[in-house]
C-alpha positions as CSV (number, residue, x, y, z in Angstrom):
1,M,-0.1,-0.1,-0.1
2,D,3.1,2.0,0.3
3,L,3.9,1.8,-2.5
4,S,0.8,3.0,-4.3
5,A,0.4,5.8,-2.0
6,A,3.8,6.9,-2.9
7,M,3.2,6.6,-6.5
8,V,-0.2,8.7,-6.3
9,Q,1.4,11.5,-4.3
10,N,4.2,11.7,-7.4
11,I,1.8,11.6,-9.7
12,V,0.0,14.5,-7.9
13,L,2.7,16.1,-7.2
14,G,3.8,15.8,-11.0
15,A,0.1,17.2,-11.7
16,I,0.3,20.3,-9.4
17,F,4.0,21.1,-11.3
18,M,2.4,20.7,-14.6
19,F,-0.3,22.6,-13.6
20,F,2.0,25.4,-12.7
21,I,3.8,25.0,-15.8
22,A,1.0,25.5,-18.0
23,I,-0.1,28.7,-16.1
24,A,3.3,30.7,-16.1
25,W,3.0,29.6,-20.3
26,L,-0.5,31.0,-20.5
27,L,0.5,34.0,-18.6
28,A,3.6,34.8,-20.8
29,E,1.3,34.0,-23.9
30,F,-1.4,36.6,-22.5
31,K,1.5,39.0,-21.7
32,G,2.7,39.1,-25.0
33,M,-0.9,39.5,-26.6
34,K,-1.5,42.6,-24.2
35,D,1.5,44.2,-25.4
36,N,0.6,44.0,-29.2
37,I,-2.6,45.1,-28.5
38,Q,-1.1,47.8,-26.6
39,E,1.1,48.3,-29.6
40,R,-1.7,48.5,-32.2
41,L,-3.7,51.0,-30.0
42,G,-0.9,53.1,-29.9
43,I,-0.7,53.2,-33.4
44,N,-4.4,53.6,-33.7
45,N,-4.2,56.8,-31.2
46,E,-1.7,58.4,-33.2
47,V,-3.2,57.7,-36.6
48,L,-6.4,59.4,-34.7
49,K,-4.5,62.4,-33.7
50,L,-3.6,63.3,-37.0
51,K,-7.2,62.6,-38.2
52,L,-8.5,65.3,-35.8
53,Q,-5.6,67.2,-36.3
54,A,-6.4,67.6,-39.9
55,I,-10.1,68.2,-39.4
56,E,-9.0,71.1,-37.0
57,R,-6.8,72.4,-39.8
58,F,-9.8,72.2,-42.6
59,T,-12.2,73.9,-40.1
60,L,-9.9,76.7,-39.8
61,Y,-9.7,76.8,-43.5
62,A,-13.3,76.7,-44.2
63,E,-13.9,79.5,-41.4
64,R,-11.0,81.6,-43.3
65,S,-12.0,80.9,-47.0
66,S,-15.7,81.9,-45.7
67,L,-16.5,85.1,-48.3
68,K,-17.1,87.2,-45.6
69,N,-14.2,86.4,-43.4
70,L,-12.0,86.7,-46.7
71,V,-13.0,90.3,-47.3
72,S,-12.7,91.0,-43.8
73,R,-9.3,90.1,-43.7
74,T,-8.0,91.6,-46.8
75,P,-7.8,95.7,-46.9
76,A,-9.3,97.1,-49.7
77,S,-8.1,100.8,-49.3
78,G,-6.3,102.0,-52.1
79,M,-7.2,98.9,-54.4
80,T,-8.5,98.7,-57.7
81,V,-11.3,96.1,-58.4
82,V,-8.4,93.7,-60.1
83,D,-6.2,94.5,-57.4
84,M,-8.7,93.6,-54.7
85,Q,-10.0,90.5,-57.1
86,L,-5.9,89.4,-57.3
87,A,-5.5,89.7,-53.1
88,L,-8.6,87.5,-52.3
89,L,-8.2,85.0,-55.1
90,D,-4.2,84.7,-53.8
91,S,-5.5,84.5,-49.8
92,L,-7.8,81.8,-50.7
93,R,-5.1,80.0,-53.0
94,S,-2.4,80.3,-50.3
95,E,-4.8,78.8,-47.3
96,Y,-5.6,75.9,-49.7
97,E,-1.9,75.3,-50.8
98,Y,-0.9,75.4,-46.9
99,N,-3.2,72.9,-46.1
100,V,-3.0,70.3,-49.1
101,T,-0.7,68.1,-47.1
102,Q,-3.3,67.7,-44.8
103,Q,-5.9,65.7,-47.5
104,I,-3.9,62.3,-47.0
105,Y,-5.4,62.2,-43.3
106,I,-9.4,63.1,-44.0
107,D,-11.9,61.1,-46.4
108,P,-11.6,61.7,-50.2
109,K,-15.1,63.3,-50.4
110,M,-14.1,65.5,-47.5
111,W,-11.1,66.7,-49.5
112,K,-13.5,66.9,-52.4
113,A,-16.0,69.2,-50.5
114,I,-12.9,71.3,-49.5
115,G,-11.6,71.8,-53.1
116,N,-15.0,72.4,-54.3
117,L,-15.2,75.5,-51.6
118,K,-12.3,76.8,-53.0
119,D,-13.6,76.7,-56.3
120,Q,-16.9,78.1,-55.7
121,N,-15.7,81.1,-54.0
122,S,-13.0,81.5,-56.5
123,F,-15.7,81.8,-59.1
124,I,-17.8,83.9,-57.1
125,I,-15.2,86.4,-56.5
126,N,-14.4,86.3,-60.3
127,Q,-18.2,87.1,-61.4
128,L,-18.6,89.7,-58.8
129,A,-15.5,91.4,-60.0
130,A,-16.2,90.8,-64.1
131,S,-19.3,92.9,-62.8
132,L,-17.9,96.0,-61.5
133,P,-15.7,98.3,-64.1
134,S,-12.2,98.1,-63.9
135,D,-11.3,101.3,-62.5
136,A,-14.0,100.9,-59.5
137,N,-12.2,100.7,-56.1
138,G,-11.7,97.7,-53.9
139,F,-14.6,98.6,-51.7
140,E,-16.9,98.4,-54.4
141,L,-16.0,94.5,-55.1
142,S,-15.7,94.2,-50.8
143,K,-19.5,95.6,-50.9
144,R,-20.4,93.3,-53.6
145,I,-19.2,90.3,-52.1
146,L,-20.8,91.0,-49.1
147,E,-24.2,91.7,-50.3
148,Y,-23.9,88.4,-52.0
149,V,-23.4,86.7,-49.1
150,S,-26.0,88.2,-47.2
151,S,-28.6,87.9,-50.1
152,T,-27.9,83.9,-50.4
153,E,-28.7,82.4,-47.2
154,S,-26.4,79.4,-47.7
155,E,-22.7,79.2,-48.3
156,L,-20.5,76.4,-49.1
157,S,-18.3,76.9,-46.0
158,T,-21.3,76.3,-43.5
159,T,-22.2,72.9,-45.4
160,V,-18.1,72.0,-45.0
161,L,-18.1,72.9,-41.3
162,N,-20.9,71.0,-40.6
163,A,-19.2,67.9,-42.8
164,L,-16.2,68.4,-40.6
165,H,-18.0,68.5,-37.3
166,F,-19.8,65.3,-38.2
167,E,-16.5,63.8,-38.9
168,A,-15.1,64.6,-36.0
169,K,-17.6,63.3,-33.7
170,R,-17.4,60.3,-36.0
171,L,-14.0,59.8,-35.1
172,L,-14.1,60.3,-31.6
């Protein structure tokens, strides 16, 4: 009987030893999985930060390129209509070019909307400038643009801003 009790005891001790080895192995595997997940989340958090920063920059662009803000930032004193037109278009273009690299972080449809905003505002500026005599002063163009903005209740910049806000909420 002593032999079988000793044998059972050895088997039980061996099983306990194997149990602890299995637990140690599982813990090591779980730690590796946890580290892998944390590494992936770190990358995703960085990408998320970049996407949100791009949305912030394009929000600022949409605000700055709205016609009324564009006119208010461009001094018209001493300018002709053509000078004012060129200054507004240059401001619009430089703002756009400053942010062009951020397009890789946003949805292509959003980037297209931002391009459409620039194109539409350029078109409006050109059309309103063409309706004035070339010797008129820059104040006349500013006045026409502000009249246009107040008479048309929807400006594309508002639509783009709403889409950017929606995109930011979707990411968060």
